[in-house]
C-alpha positions as protocol buffer text, in pm:
chain_id: "A"
residue {
  index: 1
  type: UNK
  ca { x: -103 y: 393 z: -4320 }
}
residue {
  index: 2
  type: UNK
  ca { x: -243 y: 326 z: -3992 }
}
residue {
  index: 3
  type: UNK
  ca { x: -353 y: 509 z: -3701 }
}
residue {
  index: 4
  type: UNK
  ca { x: -263 y: 271 z: -3386 }
}
residue {
  index: 5
  type: UNK
  ca { x: -634 y: 217 z: -3291 }
}
residue {
  index: 6
  type: UNK
  ca { x: -680 y: -157 z: -3272 }
}
residue {
  index: 7
  type: UNK
  ca { x: -985 y: -319 z: -3441 }
}
residue {
  index: 8
  type: UNK
  ca { x: -983 y: -664 z: -3310 }
}
residue {
  index: 9
  type: UNK
  ca { x: -770 y: -890 z: -3094 }
}
residue {
  index: 10
  type: UNK
  ca { x: -698 y: -1177 z: -3329 }
}
residue {
  index: 11
  type: UNK
  ca { x: -570 y: -1530 z: -3272 }
}
residue {
  index: 12
  type: UNK
  ca { x: -251 y: -1665 z: -3430 }
}
residue {
  index: 13
  type: UNK
  ca { x: -388 y: -1996 z: -3627 }
}
residue {
  index: 14
  type: UNK
  ca { x: -54 y: -2126 z: -3757 }
}
residue {
  index: 15
  type: UNK
  ca { x: 301 y: -2006 z: -3800 }
}
residue {
  index: 16
  type: UNK
  ca { x: 540 y: -2196 z: -4033 }
}
residue {
  index: 17
  type: UNK
  ca { x: 917 y: -2098 z: -4029 }
}
residue {
  index: 18
  type: UNK
  ca { x: 1124 y: -2124 z: -4316 }
}
residue {
  index: 19
  type: UNK
  ca { x: 1525 y: -2071 z: -4304 }
}
residue {
  index: 20
  type: UNK
  ca { x: 1489 y: -1711 z: -4359 }
}
residue {
  index: 21
  type: UNK
  ca { x: 1100 y: -1637 z: -4365 }
}
residue {
  index: 22
  type: UNK
  ca { x: 781 y: -1746 z: -4204 }
}
residue {
  index: 23
  type: UNK
  ca { x: 412 y: -1777 z: -4296 }
}
residue {
  index: 24
  type: UNK
  ca { x: 143 y: -1653 z: -4061 }
}
residue {
  index: 25
  type: UNK
  ca { x: -215 y: -1748 z: -4028 }
}
residue {
  index: 26
  type: UNK
  ca { x: -432 y: -1535 z: -3805 }
}
residue {
  index: 27
  type: UNK
  ca { x: -798 y: -1549 z: -3728 }
}
residue {
  index: 28
  type: UNK
  ca { x: -965 y: -1210 z: -3740 }
}
residue {
  index: 29
  type: UNK
  ca { x: -1314 y: -1222 z: -3873 }
}
residue {
  index: 30
  type: UNK
  ca { x: -1366 y: -830 z: -3843 }
}
residue {
  index: 31
  type: UNK
  ca { x: -1049 y: -733 z: -4049 }
}
residue {
  index: 32
  type: UNK
  ca { x: -1065 y: -1011 z: -4264 }
}
residue {
  index: 33
  type: UNK
  ca { x: -1415 y: -957 z: -4377 }
}
residue {
  index: 34
  type: UNK
  ca { x: -1340 y: -702 z: -4651 }
}
residue {
  index: 35
  type: UNK
  ca { x: -984 y: -812 z: -4707 }
}
residue {
  index: 36
  type: UNK
  ca { x: -848 y: -907 z: -5040 }
}
residue {
  index: 37
  type: UNK
  ca { x: -544 y: -1048 z: -5186 }
}
residue {
  index: 38
  type: UNK
  ca { x: -275 y: -804 z: -5133 }
}
residue {
  index: 39
  type: UNK
  ca { x: -446 y: -596 z: -4889 }
}
residue {
  index: 40
  type: UNK
  ca { x: -241 y: -452 z: -4581 }
}
residue {
  index: 41
  type: UNK
  ca { x: -323 y: -556 z: -4210 }
}
residue {
  index: 42
  type: UNK
  ca { x: -112 y: -466 z: -3929 }
}
residue {
  index: 43
  type: UNK
  ca { x: -36 y: -742 z: -3692 }
}
residue {
  index: 44
  type: UNK
  ca { x: 89 y: -629 z: -3351 }
}
residue {
  index: 45
  type: UNK
  ca { x: 202 y: -310 z: -3532 }
}
residue {
  index: 46
  type: UNK
  ca { x: 364 y: -475 z: -3840 }
}
residue {
  index: 47
  type: UNK
  ca { x: 229 y: -401 z: -4177 }
}
residue {
  index: 48
  type: UNK
  ca { x: 171 y: -742 z: -4364 }
}
residue {
  index: 49
  type: UNK
  ca { x: 55 y: -844 z: -4694 }
}
residue {
  index: 50
  type: UNK
  ca { x: -264 y: -1078 z: -4733 }
}
residue {
  index: 51
  type: UNK
  ca { x: -177 y: -1365 z: -4963 }
}
residue {
  index: 52
  type: UNK
  ca { x: -446 y: -1606 z: -4853 }
}
residue {
  index: 53
  type: UNK
  ca { x: -798 y: -1580 z: -4719 }
}
residue {
  index: 54
  type: UNK
  ca { x: -977 y: -1882 z: -4561 }
}
residue {
  index: 55
  type: UNK
  ca { x: -1358 y: -1898 z: -4490 }
}
residue {
  index: 56
  type: UNK
  ca { x: -1575 y: -2084 z: -4253 }
}
residue {
  index: 57
  type: UNK
  ca { x: -1854 y: -2339 z: -4330 }
}
residue {
  index: 58
  type: UNK
  ca { x: -2092 y: -2060 z: -4416 }
}
residue {
  index: 59
  type: UNK
  ca { x: -1853 y: -1890 z: -4662 }
}
residue {
  index: 60
  type: UNK
  ca { x: -1775 y: -1604 z: -4443 }
}
residue {
  index: 61
  type: UNK
  ca { x: -1394 y: -1490 z: -4428 }
}
residue {
  index: 62
  type: UNK
  ca { x: -1246 y: -1557 z: -4090 }
}
residue {
  index: 63
  type: UNK
  ca { x: -863 y: -1639 z: -4135 }
}
residue {
  index: 64
  type: UNK
  ca { x: -578 y: -1447 z: -4335 }
}
residue {
  index: 65
  type: UNK
  ca { x: -236 y: -1541 z: -4399 }
}
residue {
  index: 66
  type: UNK
  ca { x: 67 y: -1350 z: -4463 }
}
residue {
  index: 67
  type: UNK
  ca { x: 440 y: -1391 z: -4529 }
}
residue {
  index: 68
  type: UNK
  ca { x: 718 y: -1254 z: -4295 }
}
residue {
  index: 69
  type: UNK
  ca { x: 1074 y: -1199 z: -4436 }
}
residue {
  index: 70
  type: UNK
  ca { x: 1404 y: -1207 z: -4247 }
}
residue {
  index: 71
  type: UNK
  ca { x: 1380 y: -829 z: -4206 }
}
residue {
  index: 72
  type: UNK
  ca { x: 1060 y: -850 z: -4035 }
}
residue {
  index: 73
  type: UNK
  ca { x: 1161 y: -1153 z: -3821 }
}
residue {
  index: 74
  type: UNK
  ca { x: 1488 y: -999 z: -3710 }
}
residue {
  index: 75
  type: UNK
  ca { x: 1329 y: -649 z: -3592 }
}
residue {
  index: 76
  type: UNK
  ca { x: 991 y: -765 z: -3454 }
}
residue {
  index: 77
  type: UNK
  ca { x: 819 y: -1017 z: -3216 }
}
residue {
  index: 78
  type: UNK
  ca { x: 630 y: -1194 z: -3508 }
}
residue {
  index: 79
  type: UNK
  ca { x: 906 y: -1474 z: -3541 }
}
residue {
  index: 80
  type: UNK
  ca { x: 823 y: -1567 z: -3158 }
}
residue {
  index: 81
  type: UNK
  ca { x: 447 y: -1613 z: -3196 }
}
residue {
  index: 82
  type: UNK
  ca { x: 281 y: -1946 z: -3160 }
}
residue {
  index: 83
  type: UNK
  ca { x: -67 y: -2074 z: -3237 }
}
residue {
  index: 84
  type: UNK
  ca { x: -307 y: -1944 z: -2967 }
}
residue {
  index: 85
  type: UNK
  ca { x: -134 y: -1639 z: -2917 }
}
residue {
  index: 86
  type: UNK
  ca { x: -348 y: -1323 z: -2920 }
}
residue {
  index: 87
  type: UNK
  ca { x: -245 y: -1033 z: -3161 }
}
residue {
  index: 88
  type: UNK
  ca { x: -366 y: -682 z: -3208 }
}
residue {
  index: 89
  type: UNK
  ca { x: -499 y: -601 z: -3569 }
}
residue {
  index: 90
  type: UNK
  ca { x: -580 y: -300 z: -3757 }
}
residue {
  index: 91
  type: UNK
  ca { x: -672 y: -222 z: -4107 }
}
residue {
  index: 92
  type: UNK
  ca { x: -522 y: 64 z: -4279 }
}
residue {
  index: 93
  type: UNK
  ca { x: -747 y: 404 z: -4237 }
}
residue {
  index: 94
  type: UNK
  ca { x: -954 y: 506 z: -4541 }
}
residue {
  index: 95
  type: UNK
  ca { x: -879 y: 824 z: -4705 }
}
residue {
  index: 96
  type: UNK
  ca { x: -1058 y: 1088 z: -4517 }
}
residue {
  index: 97
  type: UNK
  ca { x: -1119 y: 896 z: -4226 }
}
residue {
  index: 98
  type: UNK
  ca { x: -1061 y: 1000 z: -3894 }
}
residue {
  index: 99
  type: UNK
  ca { x: -697 y: 975 z: -3764 }
}
residue {
  index: 100
  type: UNK
  ca { x: -799 y: 864 z: -3404 }
}
residue {
  index: 101
  type: UNK
  ca { x: -414 y: 789 z: -3315 }
}
residue {
  index: 102
  type: UNK
  ca { x: -122 y: 919 z: -3480 }
}
residue {
  index: 103
  type: UNK
  ca { x: 45 y: 848 z: -3805 }
}
residue {
  index: 104
  type: UNK
  ca { x: 164 y: 481 z: -3805 }
}
residue {
  index: 105
  type: UNK
  ca { x: 335 y: 300 z: -4081 }
}
residue {
  index: 106
  type: UNK
  ca { x: 342 y: -47 z: -3958 }
}
residue {
  index: 107
  type: UNK
  ca { x: 736 y: -40 z: -4003 }
}
residue {
  index: 108
  type: UNK
  ca { x: 868 y: -172 z: -3668 }
}
residue {
  index: 109
  type: UNK
  ca { x: 1177 y: 19 z: -3530 }
}
residue {
  index: 110
  type: UNK
  ca { x: 1277 y: -240 z: -3258 }
}
residue {
  index: 111
  type: UNK
  ca { x: 1174 y: -463 z: -3008 }
}
residue {
  index: 112
  type: UNK
  ca { x: 1123 y: -333 z: -2621 }
}
residue {
  index: 113
  type: UNK
  ca { x: 1053 y: -521 z: -2313 }
}
residue {
  index: 114
  type: UNK
  ca { x: 780 y: -444 z: -2062 }
}
residue {
  index: 115
  type: UNK
  ca { x: 989 y: -351 z: -1739 }
}
residue {
  index: 116
  type: UNK
  ca { x: 704 y: -279 z: -1479 }
}
residue {
  index: 117
  type: UNK
  ca { x: 338 y: -246 z: -1461 }
}
residue {
  index: 118
  type: UNK
  ca { x: 178 y: -44 z: -1157 }
}
residue {
  index: 119
  type: UNK
  ca { x: -197 y: -61 z: -1140 }
}
residue {
  index: 120
  type: UNK
  ca { x: -381 y: 262 z: -1035 }
}
residue {
  index: 121
  type: UNK
  ca { x: -757 y: 305 z: -954 }
}
residue {
  index: 122
  type: UNK
  ca { x: -899 y: 294 z: -1309 }
}
residue {
  index: 123
  type: UNK
  ca { x: -565 y: 277 z: -1545 }
}
residue {
  index: 124
  type: UNK
  ca { x: -232 y: 108 z: -1502 }
}
residue {
  index: 125
  type: UNK
  ca { x: 119 y: 262 z: -1565 }
}
residue {
  index: 126
  type: UNK
  ca { x: 334 y: 42 z: -1771 }
}
residue {
  index: 127
  type: UNK
  ca { x: 695 y: 105 z: -1843 }
}
residue {
  index: 128
  type: UNK
  ca { x: 900 y: -10 z: -2149 }
}
residue {
  index: 129
  type: UNK
  ca { x: 1273 y: -52 z: -2183 }
}
residue {
  index: 130
  type: UNK
  ca { x: 1365 y: 43 z: -2526 }
}
residue {
  index: 131
  type: UNK
  ca { x: 1697 y: 12 z: -2731 }
}
residue {
  index: 132
  type: UNK
  ca { x: 1926 y: 290 z: -2679 }
}
residue {
  index: 133
  type: UNK
  ca { x: 1928 y: 393 z: -3039 }
}
residue {
  index: 134
  type: UNK
  ca { x: 1558 y: 466 z: -3016 }
}
residue {
  index: 135
  type: UNK
  ca { x: 1557 y: 663 z: -2723 }
}
residue {
  index: 136
  type: UNK
  ca { x: 1645 y: 1008 z: -2879 }
}
residue {
  index: 137
  type: UNK
  ca { x: 1298 y: 960 z: -3071 }
}
residue {
  index: 138
  type: UNK
  ca { x: 1087 y: 933 z: -2753 }
}
residue {
  index: 139
  type: UNK
  ca { x: 974 y: 1237 z: -2581 }
}
residue {
  index: 140
  type: UNK
  ca { x: 734 y: 1317 z: -2298 }
}
residue {
  index: 141
  type: UNK
  ca { x: 386 y: 1372 z: -2419 }
}
residue {
  index: 142
  type: UNK
  ca { x: 472 y: 1236 z: -2791 }
}
residue {
  index: 143
  type: UNK
  ca { x: 330 y: 965 z: -2942 }
}
residue {
  index: 144
  type: UNK
  ca { x: 451 y: 585 z: -2979 }
}
residue {
  index: 145
  type: UNK
  ca { x: 318 y: 267 z: -3112 }
}
residue {
  index: 146
  type: UNK
  ca { x: 369 y: -13 z: -2882 }
}
residue {
  index: 147
  type: UNK
  ca { x: 241 y: -349 z: -3033 }
}
residue {
  index: 148
  type: UNK
  ca { x: 63 y: -120 z: -3288 }
}
residue {
  index: 149
  type: UNK
  ca { x: -119 y: 55 z: -3025 }
}
residue {
  index: 150
  type: UNK
  ca { x: -118 y: 441 z: -3022 }
}
residue {
  index: 151
  type: UNK
  ca { x: -3 y: 572 z: -2701 }
}
residue {
  index: 152
  type: UNK
  ca { x: 119 y: 911 z: -2541 }
}
residue {
  index: 153
  type: UNK
  ca { x: 426 y: 894 z: -2354 }
}
residue {
  index: 154
  type: UNK
  ca { x: 411 y: 1002 z: -1985 }
}
residue {
  index: 155
  type: UNK
  ca { x: 766 y: 977 z: -1859 }
}
residue {
  index: 156
  type: UNK
  ca { x: 1093 y: 898 z: -2044 }
}
residue {
  index: 157
  type: UNK
  ca { x: 1444 y: 826 z: -1885 }
}
residue {
  index: 158
  type: UNK
  ca { x: 1694 y: 1075 z: -1823 }
}
residue {
  index: 159
  type: UNK
  ca { x: 1952 y: 1157 z: -2097 }
}
residue {
  index: 160
  type: UNK
  ca { x: 2256 y: 924 z: -2020 }
}
residue {
  index: 161
  type: UNK
  ca { x: 2062 y: 696 z: -1800 }
}
residue {
  index: 162
  type: UNK
  ca { x: 2202 y: 335 z: -1793 }
}
residue {
  index: 163
  type: UNK
  ca { x: 1901 y: 195 z: -1938 }
}
residue {
  index: 164
  type: UNK
  ca { x: 1674 y: 379 z: -2174 }
}
residue {
  index: 165
  type: UNK
  ca { x: 1283 y: 342 z: -2086 }
}
residue {
  index: 166
  type: UNK
  ca { x: 942 y: 520 z: -2130 }
}
residue {
  index: 167
  type: UNK
  ca { x: 626 y: 506 z: -1941 }
}
residue {
  index: 168
  type: UNK
  ca { x: 259 y: 504 z: -2071 }
}
residue {
  index: 169
  type: UNK
  ca { x: -78 y: 506 z: -1876 }
}
residue {
  index: 170
  type: UNK
  ca { x: -319 y: 249 z: -2018 }
}
residue {
  index: 171
  type: UNK
  ca { x: -700 y: 316 z: -1983 }
}
residue {
  index: 172
  type: UNK
  ca { x: -938 y: 20 z: -1916 }
}
residue {
  index: 173
  type: UNK
  ca { x: -1033 y: 31 z: -2266 }
}
residue {
  index: 174
  type: UNK
  ca { x: -691 y: -22 z: -2381 }
}
residue {
  index: 175
  type: UNK
  ca { x: -634 y: -313 z: -2117 }
}
residue {
  index: 176
  type: UNK
  ca { x: -932 y: -472 z: -2259 }
}
residue {
  index: 177
  type: UNK
  ca { x: -899 y: -433 z: -2640 }
}
residue {
  index: 178
  type: UNK
  ca { x: -554 y: -511 z: -2683 }
}
residue {
  index: 179
  type: UNK
  ca { x: -290 y: -750 z: -2596 }
}
residue {
  index: 180
  type: UNK
  ca { x: -123 y: -479 z: -2363 }
}
residue {
  index: 181
  type: UNK
  ca { x: -369 y: -568 z: -2100 }
}
residue {
  index: 182
  type: UNK
  ca { x: -245 y: -933 z: -2112 }
}
residue {
  index: 183
  type: UNK
  ca { x: 147 y: -909 z: -2135 }
}
residue {
  index: 184
  type: UNK
  ca { x: 361 y: -928 z: -1820 }
}
residue {
  index: 185
  type: UNK
  ca { x: 705 y: -792 z: -1720 }
}
residue {
  index: 186
  type: UNK
  ca { x: 976 y: -932 z: -1942 }
}
residue {
  index: 187
  type: UNK
  ca { x: 750 y: -983 z: -2253 }
}
residue {
  index: 188
  type: UNK
  ca { x: 877 y: -811 z: -2572 }
}
residue {
  index: 189
  type: UNK
  ca { x: 691 y: -571 z: -2786 }
}
residue {
  index: 190
  type: UNK
  ca { x: 706 y: -413 z: -3102 }
}
residue {
  index: 191
  type: UNK
  ca { x: 800 y: -42 z: -3130 }
}
residue {
  index: 192
  type: UNK
  ca { x: 738 y: 224 z: -3401 }
}
residue {
  index: 193
  type: UNK
  ca { x: 844 y: 576 z: -3296 }
}
residue {
  index: 194
  type: UNK
  ca { x: 703 y: 870 z: -3440 }
}
residue {
  index: 195
  type: UNK
  ca { x: 818 y: 910 z: -3797 }
}
residue {
  index: 196
  type: UNK
  ca { x: 789 y: 1277 z: -3794 }
}
residue {
  index: 197
  type: UNK
  ca { x: 1091 y: 1285 z: -3550 }
}
residue {
  index: 198
  type: UNK
  ca { x: 1305 y: 1078 z: -3806 }
}
residue {
  index: 199
  type: UNK
  ca { x: 1242 y: 1279 z: -4107 }
}
residue {
  index: 200
  type: UNK
  ca { x: 1336 y: 1621 z: -3906 }
}
residue {
  index: 201
  type: UNK
  ca { x: 1658 y: 1433 z: -3799 }
}
residue {
  index: 202
  type: UNK
  ca { x: 1749 y: 1344 z: -4156 }
}
residue {
  index: 203
  type: UNK
  ca { x: 1665 y: 1683 z: -4271 }
}
residue {
  index: 204
  type: UNK
  ca { x: 1890 y: 1858 z: -4017 }
}
residue {
  index: 205
  type: UNK
  ca { x: 2166 y: 1617 z: -4063 }
}
residue {
  index: 206
  type: UNK
  ca { x: 2142 y: 1691 z: -4448 }
}
residue {
  index: 207
  type: UNK
  ca { x: 2126 y: 2066 z: -4356 }
}
residue {
  index: 208
  type: UNK
  ca { x: 2455 y: 2040 z: -4144 }
}
residue {
  index: 209
  type: UNK
  ca { x: 2644 y: 1853 z: -4402 }
}
residue {
  index: 210
  type: UNK
  ca { x: 2534 y: 2115 z: -4652 }
}
residue {
  index: 211
  type: UNK
  ca { x: 2666 y: 2385 z: -4442 }
}
residue {
  index: 212
  type: UNK
  ca { x: 2987 y: 2224 z: -4390 }
}
residue {
  index: 213
  type: UNK
  ca { x: 3048 y: 2177 z: -4780 }
}
residue {
  index: 214
  type: UNK
  ca { x: 2948 y: 2541 z: -4834 }
}
residue {
  index: 215
  type: UNK
  ca { x: 3238 y: 2636 z: -4569 }
}
residue {
  index: 216
  type: UNK
  ca { x: 3464 y: 2444 z: -4751 }
}
């Protein structure tokens, strides 16, 4: 489990595409420092498993490699990365650690697109267009992970709007320490909605089905 508090801005070293998979190598000395084979690291909000670790000339771990399967490539932005691109990195939260953001699984629900950026005196309001099927899970003052960054929703599109969207306000630290400070209008972003909303929806749907069966 992650919390959406980015620890390090990493850099893509290599991305090798296969027919239905990809192998990604990322430079991130902080998150790689205590990584082991099989460890989890969130890359732009996608939970990946470490399969290799590379070291510098002094023997310090600096790069990690992970595999991305077809499901990941189809649902996220990872397949479009190129060497030199920056990515948000986070290690899983330790048991008993502080939950600084919100519960983030690293399971991306879909890809949105930055629709607008409006600077303020010390922050920036960013509007993100989202797939219609995800709009019902996004509520004002609720939480959402954008490229792995835990953010509070400040505004949402009206029900039945032609295009679904939400807005967030980014403080200077978020602009400095994450990829969201570098992305422009039209850039894609990974989205993970609040998992609690999805569980509630499923439970209510099951209860409704059970009710109908009882009536029959």
